[in-house]
N, C-alpha and C positions, 0 to 999 in steps of 0.2 A: 764566033761568040759575040753577041752583042752586049753593050754598056748596060742595058735594062736587065738582061739575064744574070750579069754579075751582081748587079743591086738586089735583085729578088733573092738570089741564092744566098747573098751575104745577110740579107734580113731574115731569111729562114734560119740560118745558123745562129743569128743572134738571139732570136726568139726561143731557139730550143736549148742554147748553151749558156747565153749571156755573152755581152760584147768581150769582155776581159779573157773569155777562155777560147775565143775563136781567133785564129791567126789568119793571115793571107793565104797561107799553105792549104789551110783548112777549106777554105772558099775555092781555092783552086781545084783542090781533089773533090770538091762537091760538084764541080763542072767537068771535070776531066780535062783540065787544061793547065799550062804551066803558070807559075806564079808571074812571069813575064807578061803573059796576057792580061793580067789584072793590072800591072804597072803601066800597060799602054793606055788606060783610062784613069787610073787613080795614082796619086803620087804616094799614098801611105794609107795604112789602115784607117787612121782618123779621117782622111779625105774620103775614102769609101763610105765611112759611117755617115758623115755630115751629108754626102749626096744621097744616101739611102734613106735618112731621116726626111730631108725634103720630098723625096718620092713618096715615103711612108705617109707624110702628113698631108701632102694635096690630095692623096687618094681618100684619107679618112675624112678630111673636111668636106670633100665631095659627097661623100657616104651620108655624114651629118645633115648636109644641106638637103639632101634627097629625103631622108628621114623624117626631118622636121619640117617639111613643106606642108602646105594646107591640105594636101591631097590625103593626108592621114589624119585620123582623130587623135587624140591625146591617148585613149586607150590602147589603140594600135602602136603608138609610140613605146608606151610603157612596156607592152608585150614584146616588142622587138628588142628593146633594152635589157629588160629585166628577165624575161623567160626564154625567149628564142635565142638570145646571145648573138644578135645579127652581126655584130663586129667581128667576133671570134670566128664565126662561119665564113665571113668575108675574108678574114686573114688567111683561113685555111686554103680557100679558092685562089687567092691572089698569090700566095707565097708556097703553095704545093705542100702544106703541112698535113702529114698523117692525123686522122681522128683521134688517135690514142694520145697524142701529145696535147696538152693543155697549154693553149696560147696566152701566156701571161704577159701581156701588154705592161701591166701596171709594174711589175719588179724590173721588166727591161726598161722602162722609162726612168724609174728610180735610179737604177744603176748608171744610167747615162747623165742624168742630173747631177750625181755626186761626182762624176769624172770631169765633166766640162760645165763650169758654171755659166757660159754664155749660152749653151744649148739648153740649160735650166730656164733661163729667161724666155727663150723661144718656145719651150713647152708650156710654161705658166701662161704666156699670151694665148696659145691655142686652147688650154683648158679653160681660161676666161672667156675666150670666144663661144666655145661649146655651151658653157654655162649661160651666157647672155643669150644665146640663139634659143635654147631650150625654155629660158624665162619668157621671152619674148612670145614664143608658141603657146605657153600656158597662159600668159596674160590675155592672149586673143581668145582662148577658149573661157577665160574668166569672163571677159567682155561679152561674150555670146551666150552666156548663161549656161554653158556646158559644165563648168566647174564652179565650185563655192566662191561667192564674191570675196569672203574674208580670207581667202589664201594670200599669202605672200609669195608671188611668182618666183622672185629670185631665190628666197630661201629653199622654196620647194624643189627648183631646178638642181641647186647644190645638193640637197638631200638626195634626190633620185640618183645623181651622178656619183655620190659618195656610197650609196648603197651598191651600185652596179661594180664600182672599182674594189668596194670592200669584199664582195663575194668572192672575187678572184684571189684576194689576199688571204682569206681565212680557211681556204683548202677545200678539197672535194665534196666533204660533208654538208657544206653550205652550197654547193652548185648542183644539187640533185634537183631534175626538173620539177617535181612535184612542190618542193620546198620554194623553189623560184617563183613557181605559179602562186602559191600562197601568200609570199611576200608581196607580189604585185597585187593579188587581191586586197590585201590589207591596205596598201599604198592608194589604190584607186577608190576604196570605201571611204578614206579621209578626204579625198578630193572631190568626189563626185556629188552632185546635188540630189540624185535619185534616191527615193526611200530604199531602193533594192539595187544598190550600185554594183553588186559584183555579178558579172556574166562569166561564170566560171567555164573555161574553155575545157578543162579536163575534170573527170570525176576523181577527187582527192581523197585520199585517205592518210590520216595521221600516223605516224611510225615512231 
């Protein structure tokens, strides 16, 4: 049993049930090993959490870096974040989560921030980095004439991230694919310089 296997199993359980509800015995049972097998690598549940968060953040930072590269248009970035839920799909693949389970990064992160103030500072730095990276990508699109020149790139980046995180917090009724597409279309219409800004991917119906 590798250290990475234990980390992935722990994150999977934390995302499913919350940090406080998961014990080291639960992690051991998930892997079919003894609790001692976990203590071989980690001194405590908190030690496992901190190592797991480093693993989690490093991979998600790399994913955001790839998403926000110049290879993708702003519309493609919005589609990935707001409609395709690219990071939830990435979590499912990386941590082996069933599709029926809602991957709620938002509440997981909030729980951790409340329990560990020092981790809260780290999470806030990462959130700031993501917002600034998205703002730079938006500003590049503004400078290139892809988006309206009047846009406040940082405020728009913060709005997009707040919308994405808010969808997860408001429940399944706000996560329907057609509604997500309509939200993305509205956002794009406010940003784009084209007189016909919305290139609708799906034929949408109101319900």
